[in-house]
C-alpha positions in Angstrom: 32.5 106.6 71.6 34.4 104.8 74.4 32.8 101.5 73.5 33.9 101.9 69.9 37.5 102.6 70.9 37.5 99.6 73.2 36.2 97.4 70.4 39.0 98.7 68.0 41.7 98.1 70.6 40.5 94.6 71.2 40.5 93.8 67.5 44.1 95.1 67.2 45.4 93.1 70.1 43.7 89.9 68.8 45.2 90.5 65.4 48.7 90.9 66.9 48.4 87.7 68.9 47.1 85.8 65.9 50.2 86.8 64.0 52.3 85.1 66.8 50.1 82.1 67.5 48.3 81.6 64.2 45.5 79.0 64.2 46.4 78.0 60.6 50.1 77.3 61.6 49.3 74.1 63.6 51.8 71.6 62.2 50.2 68.2 61.3 52.0 65.0 62.1 51.9 62.3 59.4 51.5 58.8 60.7 51.6 58.4 64.5 50.9 61.6 66.4 53.4 62.9 69.0 52.4 63.7 72.5 53.1 67.4 73.3 54.8 66.5 76.6 57.2 64.3 74.7 57.9 67.0 72.2 59.0 69.4 75.0 61.6 66.9 76.0 63.2 66.4 72.6 67.0 66.4 72.5 68.7 69.8 72.1 72.3 70.2 71.2 74.6 68.5 73.6 77.8 69.8 72.0 78.6 66.4 70.5 76.6 66.3 67.3 78.3 66.0 63.9 77.4 67.6 60.6 76.4 65.6 57.5 79.0 64.9 54.9 77.5 66.8 52.0 77.3 70.4 53.2 77.6 72.7 50.2 75.1 75.4 51.1 73.1 77.7 48.8 74.8 81.1 48.4 77.5 80.2 50.9 80.9 78.5 51.4 81.1 74.9 52.5 80.8 74.1 56.2 84.0 73.0 57.9 83.3 69.4 59.1 83.7 68.8 62.7 83.3 72.4 63.7 80.4 74.4 65.2 80.4 77.0 62.5 76.7 76.6 62.1 76.2 77.9 65.6 78.0 81.1 64.8 75.7 82.2 62.1 78.6 82.5 59.6 77.7 79.5 57.4 73.9 79.6 57.3 72.1 78.5 54.1 71.9 81.6 52.0 73.1 83.9 54.8 76.6 84.8 53.7 75.8 86.0 50.3 72.9 87.8 48.7 71.0 84.9 47.2 73.9 84.0 44.8 76.0 80.9 44.6 74.6 77.6 43.3 71.5 79.0 41.6 68.7 81.1 42.9 67.9 79.5 46.2 65.3 82.1 47.1 62.9 80.5 44.6 61.2 77.1 45.0 63.0 74.3 43.3 61.6 73.2 39.9 62.0 69.5 40.6 60.3 67.8 43.5 62.2 67.8 46.8 63.4 64.4 47.8 62.5 63.4 51.4 64.4 60.8 53.4 63.9 57.5 51.6 63.5 55.1 54.5 61.8 56.3 57.7 63.2 53.4 59.7 66.7 54.3 58.6 66.0 57.9 59.1 65.1 57.3 62.8 68.5 55.7 63.4 70.6 58.1 61.3 69.1 61.3 62.6 68.1 60.6 66.1 67.9 64.0 68.0 67.9 65.8 64.6 65.3 68.0 63.0 65.3 68.1 59.1 64.0 71.2 57.5 63.2 71.0 53.8 64.2 74.2 52.0 61.3 76.1 50.3 58.9 73.5 51.8 56.6 73.1 54.8 57.9 69.6 55.3 60.0 68.7 58.4 61.2 65.3 59.6 62.0 64.3 63.2 62.5 60.8 64.6 61.2 59.2 61.5 58.0 61.3 61.3 56.9 63.9 58.9 55.5 67.2 60.1 54.1 70.3 58.3 55.0 73.8 59.2 52.4 76.6 58.9 54.6 78.2 56.3 57.6 77.0 54.2 61.2 77.6 55.2 62.2 80.2 52.6 65.2 82.3 51.6 64.8 86.0 51.3 67.6 88.3 50.3 70.1 85.5 50.9 68.8 84.9 54.4 67.0 81.6 55.4 63.8 82.1 57.4 61.9 79.7 59.6 58.6 79.9 61.3 59.2 80.4 65.0 56.3 78.1 66.0 57.6 75.3 63.7 61.0 75.0 65.3 59.8 75.7 68.8 57.3 72.8 68.9 59.8 70.4 67.3 62.6 71.5 69.6 60.5 71.4 72.8 61.1 75.1 73.7 58.7 77.3 75.6 56.8 79.9 73.6 55.0 83.0 75.0 54.0 86.6 74.1 54.6 89.7 76.1 51.6 92.0 75.5 53.4 95.0 77.2 56.5 94.9 75.0 54.9 93.2 72.0 57.7 90.6 72.0 57.5 86.9 71.1 59.5 84.9 73.7 61.4 81.6 73.3 62.7 80.0 76.4 65.0 77.0 76.7 66.2 76.3 80.3 67.9 79.5 81.5 68.1 81.0 78.0 65.5 83.5 76.8 65.1 85.0 73.3 62.8 87.9 72.5 61.7 88.9 69.0 59.7 91.8 67.5 58.0 92.0 64.1 59.8 94.0 61.4 63.1 94.4 63.2 66.7 93.3 62.6 67.5 93.0 66.3 66.5 90.7 69.0 67.4 90.1 72.7 69.4 87.1 74.0 69.2 86.9 77.8 68.5 90.6 77.9 71.3 91.6 75.5 70.3 93.2 72.2 71.9 91.5 69.2 71.6 91.9 65.4 70.0 89.4 63.1 71.1 88.8 59.5 67.7 89.9 58.2 64.4 91.5 59.3 61.7 89.5 60.9 58.3 89.5 59.2 54.8 87.9 59.2 53.8 85.5 56.3 50.2 84.3 56.4 50.1 84.7 60.2 53.4 82.9 60.7 56.2 84.9 62.5 59.3 84.3 60.4 62.8 84.9 61.7 66.3 84.1 60.4 67.2 80.5 61.3 70.6 81.6 62.5 69.1 84.0 65.1 67.9 80.9 67.0 70.7 78.5 66.3 73.4 81.1 67.2 71.8 82.2 70.4 71.1 78.7 71.7 74.4 77.2 70.4 72.6 74.8 68.2 74.7 73.2 65.4 73.4 72.4 61.9 74.5 71.4 58.5 73.1 71.8 54.9 72.6 69.0 52.5 72.8 70.6 49.1 71.7 67.4 47.2 68.6 66.9 49.3 68.0 70.6 49.7 67.6 70.3 53.5 68.9 71.8 56.7 69.7 69.3 59.4 69.5 70.8 62.9 70.9 69.0 65.9 68.4 69.1 68.7 70.0 66.7 71.1 68.7 67.4 74.7 70.6 64.7 76.5 71.9 65.8 79.8 75.7 66.3 80.1 77.9 64.6 82.7 81.6 64.9 83.5 83.9 64.7 86.6 87.4 65.5 87.7 89.6 64.2 90.5 90.2 66.8 93.2 93.3 65.2 94.5 96.7 66.2 93.0 97.8 62.6 93.4 96.0 59.3 94.2 98.1 57.0 96.3 97.2 53.3 96.8 95.8 52.7 100.3 96.3 56.3 101.3 94.2 58.7 99.3 90.5 59.3 99.8 89.6 60.1 96.2 87.6 63.3 95.7 85.2 63.0 92.8 84.1 66.5 91.6 81.1 66.1 89.3 79.5 68.4 86.8 76.1 67.5 85.4 73.4 69.6 83.7 70.6 69.6 81.2 70.7 71.8 78.2 67.0 72.6 78.6 67.2 73.0 82.4 65.7 69.7 83.6 66.7 68.5 87.0 69.2 65.7 87.3 67.6 62.9 89.3 69.9 60.0 89.0 73.6 59.1 88.5 75.5 55.9 87.7 79.1 55.1 88.3 81.2 52.2 86.9 84.6 51.4 88.5 84.4 54.1 91.2 86.3 53.4 94.4 86.7 55.8 97.3 90.1 54.4 97.9 92.2 52.3 95.5 94.2 49.7 97.4 96.5 48.6 94.6 98.7 50.8 92.3 97.8 50.9 88.6 95.5 52.7 86.1 91.7 52.5 86.7 88.9 53.4 84.3 85.9 55.2 86.0 82.7 56.0 84.1 80.0 58.4 85.1 76.6 59.3 83.6 73.4 61.0 84.8 69.7 60.9 84.2 67.2 63.8 84.0 63.5 64.0 84.9 62.5 63.0 81.3 64.3 59.7 81.7 67.1 60.5 79.4 70.6 59.4 80.3 73.7 61.4 79.3 76.5 59.9 77.3 79.0 58.1 79.6 82.0 60.2 80.6 85.2 58.2 81.3 88.4 59.1 83.0 91.5 57.0 83.6 92.8 57.4 87.1 96.5 56.7 87.8 97.0 55.3 91.3 100.6 55.6 92.5 102.3 53.2 94.9 102.4 54.2 98.5 105.1 56.8 99.4 108.0 55.9 101.5 109.7 58.2 104.0 113.1 59.7 103.1 116.2 58.0 104.5 118.2 60.3 106.7 121.9 59.7 106.6 125.1 61.7 107.2 128.7 61.2 108.0 131.5 63.2 109.6 135.1 63.1 108.2 136.3 61.6 111.6 134.9 60.1 114.7 137.2 61.9 117.2 138.2 65.6 117.2 140.1 68.0 119.3 138.4 71.0 120.8 138.2 73.7 118.2 138.9 71.3 115.3 136.8 71.8 112.2 134.1 69.1 111.6 133.1 68.3 108.0 129.6 67.0 107.6 128.5 65.1 104.5 124.7 64.8 104.0 123.9 61.4 102.4 120.1 61.5 102.8 117.9 60.2 100.0 114.3 60.3 98.9 112.4 59.1 95.9 110.7 62.5 95.3 113.1 64.9 96.9 113.8 66.3 100.4 112.2 69.6 101.2 113.5 70.2 104.7 116.5 69.4 106.7 116.6 70.0 110.5 119.9 69.7 112.2 120.3 69.4 116.0 123.6 70.1 117.7 125.4 70.5 114.4 128.5 72.6 115.2 131.4 73.5 113.1 133.5 72.7 116.2 133.0 71.9 119.8 134.9 73.5 122.7 134.2 71.2 125.5 135.3 67.6 125.8 133.0 64.6 125.8 130.6 62.7 123.7 128.6 64.9 121.3 125.5 63.6 119.5 124.4 65.2 116.3 120.9 64.5 114.8 119.4 65.1 111.3 115.8 65.0 110.4 114.8 65.1 106.8 111.3 65.6 105.4 109.9 65.1 101.9 107.0 67.0 100.2 104.4 64.5 101.6 105.4 65.3 105.2 107.0 61.9 105.7 110.3 62.0 107.5 113.1 60.0 109.2 115.8 60.9 111.7 119.4 59.7 112.1 122.0 60.5 114.8 125.7 60.1 115.2 127.9 60.5 118.3 131.4 61.8 118.0 134.1 62.2 120.6 135.8 65.5 121.6 139.1 65.0 123.4 140.7 67.2 126.1 143.2 68.6 123.6 142.6 72.1 122.2 143.4 73.0 118.6 141.8 76.5 118.5 139.9 78.6 121.0 136.4 79.6 120.1 137.5 83.1 119.2 140.4 81.8 117.1 138.2 79.3 115.3 135.5 81.9 114.5 138.0 84.3 113.0 139.5 81.6 110.8 136.5 79.4 109.8 133.1 81.1 110.4 131.7 81.1 106.9 131.2 84.4 105.1 127.7 85.8 105.8 127.4 84.0 109.1 127.8 85.6 112.5 129.6 84.9 115.7 129.5 86.4 119.2 132.5 88.3 120.6 133.2 90.9 123.2 131.9 94.0 121.4 132.5 96.3 124.3 136.2 96.5 123.3 135.5 97.8 119.8 135.3 101.5 120.7 138.9 101.3 121.9 140.1 100.1 118.5 141.8 102.6 116.2 139.4 104.5 114.1 140.5 104.7 110.5 140.9 108.2 109.1 139.4 108.7 105.7 138.3 111.4 103.4 135.2 111.1 101.2 134.0 112.8 98.1 130.3 113.2 97.2 128.4 112.9 93.9 125.4 114.9 92.8 122.6 112.6 93.5 119.2 113.8 94.8 117.9 111.6 97.5 114.1 111.6 97.9 113.4 109.9 101.3 109.8 109.0 102.0 109.8 107.5 105.5 107.5 109.6 107.5 104.9 108.9 108.7 106.6 105.5 108.7 103.4 104.0 110.1 100.5 105.3 108.0 97.0 105.5 109.5 95.1 107.0 106.6 95.3 107.3 102.9 97.0 110.5 101.6 100.1 112.1 100.1 103.2 110.8 101.8 105.7 112.9 100.0 106.1 115.4 97.1 109.2 116.6 95.4 110.6 117.8 92.0 114.0 116.7 90.8 116.2 116.6 87.7 119.3 114.5 86.8 120.4 111.6 89.1 117.8 110.8 91.6 117.4 108.1 94.3 114.2 107.1 96.0 114.2 105.5 99.4 110.6 104.5 100.4 109.7 102.7 103.7 106.2 102.6 105.1 103.9 100.4 107.2 100.1 100.1 106.6 98.0 100.8 109.7 94.9 102.1 108.0 92.9 99.0 108.9 92.3 98.0 105.3 94.2 96.9 102.2 96.0 99.7 100.4 98.3 100.3 97.5 101.2 102.7 97.2 102.1 104.6 94.0 104.8 107.0 92.8 103.3 109.3 90.2 105.7 111.3 88.0 104.4 114.4 86.1 106.1 116.3 83.3 105.2 120.0 83.6 107.7 121.0 81.0 106.9 122.1 77.5 108.9 119.3 75.9 109.2 115.5 76.2 111.2 114.2 79.1 113.0 110.9 79.4 113.2 109.1 82.7 115.8 106.3 82.9 115.6 103.7 85.7 118.9 101.9 86.3 118.7 100.1 89.6 115.7 99.0 91.8 115.2 96.8 94.8 111.8 96.2 96.4 111.1 94.3 99.6 107.7 93.3 101.1 105.0 93.4 101.8 106.1 91.8 105.0 105.1 91.9 108.7 108.6 92.7 109.6 110.3 96.0 108.8 113.8 94.6 109.1 113.0 91.7 106.7 111.5 94.1 104.1 114.5 96.5 104.4 117.0 93.7 104.0 115.2 92.3 100.9 115.1 95.7 99.3 118.8 96.3 99.8 119.8 92.8 98.5 117.6 93.2 95.4 119.0 96.7 94.8 122.5 95.2 94.7 121.3 92.4 92.5 120.0 95.0 89.9 123.5 96.5 90.0 124.9 93.1 89.1 122.5 92.2 86.4 121.0 95.4 85.0 117.6 93.7 84.9 115.7 96.7 86.2 117.0 99.1 83.5 114.2 100.8 81.5 113.4 104.2 79.8 110.1 106.0 80.1 109.1 109.0 78.1 106.7 111.7 79.3 104.9 114.1 76.9 104.3 117.7 78.1 101.7 117.6 80.8 101.7 113.8 81.1 101.6 111.9 84.3 102.6 108.2 84.7 103.0 105.7 87.5 106.7 104.8 88.0 108.5 102.2 90.2 105.7 99.7 89.4 107.0 97.1 91.8 105.7 99.3 94.6 102.1 99.2 93.5 102.1 95.7 92.0 100.9 94.1 95.3 98.3 95.3 97.9 99.5 96.0 101.4 97.3 94.3 104.1 97.0 95.8 107.6 100.4 95.6 109.3 102.4 95.1 106.1 105.6 96.9 105.5 107.3 97.8 102.2 110.8 99.1 101.3 112.1 100.3 98.0 115.4 101.7 96.6 115.6 103.0 93.1 118.1 105.0 91.0 116.7 107.2 88.2 117.9 109.9 85.8 115.7 112.5 84.1 116.8 115.0 81.4 114.3 117.6 82.6 112.6 118.3 85.9 109.9 115.9 86.9 107.4 116.3 89.8 107.0 113.2 92.0 104.2 112.4 94.3 104.2 109.4 96.7 100.7 108.3 97.8 98.8 105.6 99.6 95.2 104.9 98.6 92.6 102.1 99.0 93.6 99.1 96.9 90.6 99.5 94.5 91.0 103.2 94.0 92.3 104.8 90.8 95.4 106.7 91.8 95.0 109.5 89.2 91.3 110.0 90.0 91.9 109.9 93.7 95.0 112.2 93.8 93.2 115.6 93.5 91.2 114.7 96.7 94.2 113.6 98.8 95.8 115.8 101.5 99.4 115.7 102.6 99.9 113.6 105.8 101.8 114.9 108.8 105.2 113.4 109.5 106.0 111.4 112.6 109.3 111.0 114.5 110.9 109.3 111.5 112.5 111.1 108.6 111.4 112.4 105.3 113.2 114.9 103.2 115.1 115.7 100.0 118.9 115.6 100.3 121.6 116.5 97.8 124.9 114.7 97.2 123.6 111.3 98.3 126.6 109.2 97.0 129.8 109.1 99.1 133.1 107.7 97.9 135.4 106.7 100.7 139.1 105.8 100.0 141.6 104.4 102.5 145.1 104.3 101.1 147.0 103.3 104.3 147.8 99.7 105.1 145.1 98.2 107.3 144.5 94.9 109.1 147.8 94.4 110.9 146.3 95.9 114.1 142.6 96.0 115.2 140.9 99.0 113.5 137.4 100.1 112.5 135.7 102.3 109.9 132.6 103.9 111.4 129.6 104.8 109.3 126.5 106.8 110.2 128.0 108.4 113.3 127.5 112.1 112.3 131.2 112.7 113.1 133.6 111.2 110.6 130.5 110.5 108.5 128.3 113.6 108.9 124.6 113.4 108.2 123.1 115.0 105.1 121.2 118.2 105.5 118.0 118.8 103.5 114.4 119.9 103.5 110.9 118.5 103.7 109.5 118.6 100.2 106.0 119.2 101.4 106.5 121.6 104.3 109.9 123.1 103.3 111.2 122.6 106.8 114.9 121.9 107.6 115.7 118.2 107.8 118.7 116.1 109.0 119.1 112.6 107.5 119.9 110.8 110.8 121.8 107.6 110.0 122.2 108.7 106.4 119.6 106.2 105.2 119.5 106.2 101.4 123.1 107.3 101.0 125.1 104.9 98.9 128.7 104.4 100.1 131.4 103.2 97.7 134.4 102.2 99.9 137.8 101.4 98.4 140.4 99.9 100.6 143.6 100.0 98.6 145.9 98.0 101.0 144.4 95.3 103.2 147.1 93.3 104.9 147.4 89.5 104.4 145.4 87.2 106.7 142.9 90.0 107.6 139.3 89.4 108.6 136.8 92.1 107.6 133.6 91.9 109.5 130.4 94.0 110.2 129.5 95.0 113.8 126.3 97.0 114.5 126.5 99.6 117.2 123.0 101.3 117.2 120.8 98.2 117.6 119.4 95.3 115.6 120.6 95.1 112.0 119.5 93.1 108.9 120.9 94.0 105.6 123.7 93.3 103.1 127.0 94.5 101.8 128.5 94.0 98.4 132.1 92.9 98.7 134.2 92.8 95.5 131.0 92.3 93.5 129.5 89.6 95.7 126.5 90.2 97.9 127.0 89.2 101.5 123.9 88.9 103.8 123.9 90.3 107.3 123.4 87.6 108.3 122.5 84.8 106.0 120.0 83.6 108.6 118.4 86.2 110.9 120.1 89.5 111.8 122.8 91.0 114.0 122.5 92.5 117.4 124.5 95.3 118.9 127.2 95.3 120.2 128.3 91.7 120.4 127.4 90.2 117.0 130.0 90.1 114.3 129.1 89.3 110.7 131.9 87.8 108.5 132.4 89.8 105.2 135.7 88.8 103.8 139.1 87.3 104.5 142.3 88.2 102.6 144.8 85.6 101.6 148.5 85.3 101.9 149.1 88.6 100.1 148.0 92.2 100.4 144.8 92.9 98.6 142.6 95.8 97.4 138.9 95.4 98.6 135.9 97.3 97.2 132.7 97.5 99.3 129.3 99.0 98.4 127.0 99.7 101.3 123.7 101.4 102.0 121.8 101.3 105.3 118.9 98.9 105.3 115.5 100.5 106.2 114.1 99.2 109.5 117.6 98.6 110.9 119.7 100.9 113.2 122.8 103.0 112.7 125.7 103.5 113.4 127.8 100.5 112.2 131.5 99.5 112.2 133.5 97.7 109.6 136.1 95.8 111.6 139.6 94.8 110.5 141.8 92.4 112.5 144.5 89.8 112.0 143.5 86.1 112.0 145.4 83.6 114.1 148.0 81.4 112.5 146.6 78.1 111.2 147.8 75.0 112.9 148.2 71.4 111.7 145.7 69.0 113.1 
């Protein structure tokens, strides 16, 4: 019994294999025979074949010339319609099929092409006629080809998997797997659908022609007059190259040739040839360079040519400047005019000993170094004479001429003795959500949680100390039973930066810029129960270890929204991660929710005739906001009033008054908006307490009203003074 079962099984396996590799399907070459090793190296599509001119296909629309539509399977003979069109192409033609007339001409015209005669066993390749085991035929509007016929002519590898019962076609790194009586097949492991079902005809495995051409990116065309399909089987290797240099300069650039060479059937590239290649071109001009490669079958690729533009050698910039005079008094303003030039543009200027004025007599040498984008540079210097005569003292000069946004040093120890301006302030109903503790974050988690309605301001300032890259998010959730609108009016984001003061200054400056331009305005709607990420600038960039971010934003919601500030790994989904996060413990810094976070200060008295100051963030004339920790509920005091927006209106500032900024609590980097203009503190670097003074504004010859907007920059120190003092009288030179 077991012997009988074994015999039956053996017969079934043999029958299946015979269907795939039928003995009767051996194609016969007419004329000269073709060596099988040569057949496996026949050209496959190299992406540069063209279609024939007469391409009206049976049951289909014409092929668009010059395209690869044949490779997509959308314009296959008989595939796009159900056997209709120009007659019944599913039946053999009644008149004899006309083969190519002249075989010598055929070899020249169709080199690298396989011609399949419709409803015939005949095939033509390189001037030779071959016979398939079964005719190419059209069934239900789909053109079918014997697998073995096209495989042997194209030089592909053919095998059979007894385990999966699949017939396998391989070309280079591509693999196709077919099964009998199915409409699907696998292309490099991915299942795809064929236009028709595979079948067996007289022991020939028949599949849609387009299943093979599409998968292997083989182009073809249909000759409706000759009733033939012309398949491009060019297997020439492909070669190309690029130049890795952004610019090639004569006598300077070592040219980087970046090559790309491959064989469509996976043959190794064994040789290459260059024409016109030079590692360094010594003369400017346009040079033609050609590249081609050879594979192990001996075939050469088509030449690939580039024209390389070689520029003339770069010259260094020319440094040059003048001063308005050669001789100056001490304390006299010096005007510098930079006359430096360069053919491509100067990227850096480095001044040495450039002073607005000198306060000691003698010869003073000023130097200027200019650098262009190629790193070439030149230097120039000029010596001027400073006489023994004094026009202004250093203090007088700074008060009169130090540019707005610049700083100067003075005796800051005298400031506490100046008169303190008396002022009253009013508050506005703005909820401040301050997320600033733990300022340095050592693990992912929830940094802050709060619910708010109406006008709301966020101040967020944190440093990443988790040891890995992270992202921060603010998630807003609508727990109401109706849709909620959230309006964002102003936003400023700074960082990521290694310096807390730099991130804080940038956030304040950009916050003011959004007030000027309105470019951060947007509305977001929340459906009931919906959560969304807001303040997207915060999470747009990952924070590396040691990075600091700062953010200010003004929002308004018409219903209560719940806000959660989190820090998670950069690749984690914030919504999926949030349920597993715990609230982090605060450190010595401040987090909390505070009401009435806008302060309006008005000074109606005349100021500036005598030295005076307006002190901010001192908890005396400017008391700190009292609030609570949104996570713990604990009492909180907003030391320094960070996040509070001050609108200061000085109704009467005396003529010739200097308004300046003097930090008292420590280092300070930030900005103030003065009469609508943003003034950096300072334009370069920051200010140190108590002896640095940043110039904000000077009044003219008449009394003026001055408006200032200020919020303390994260990372800096409070308190600060706004100073008001008379400038000295200007003198004639």
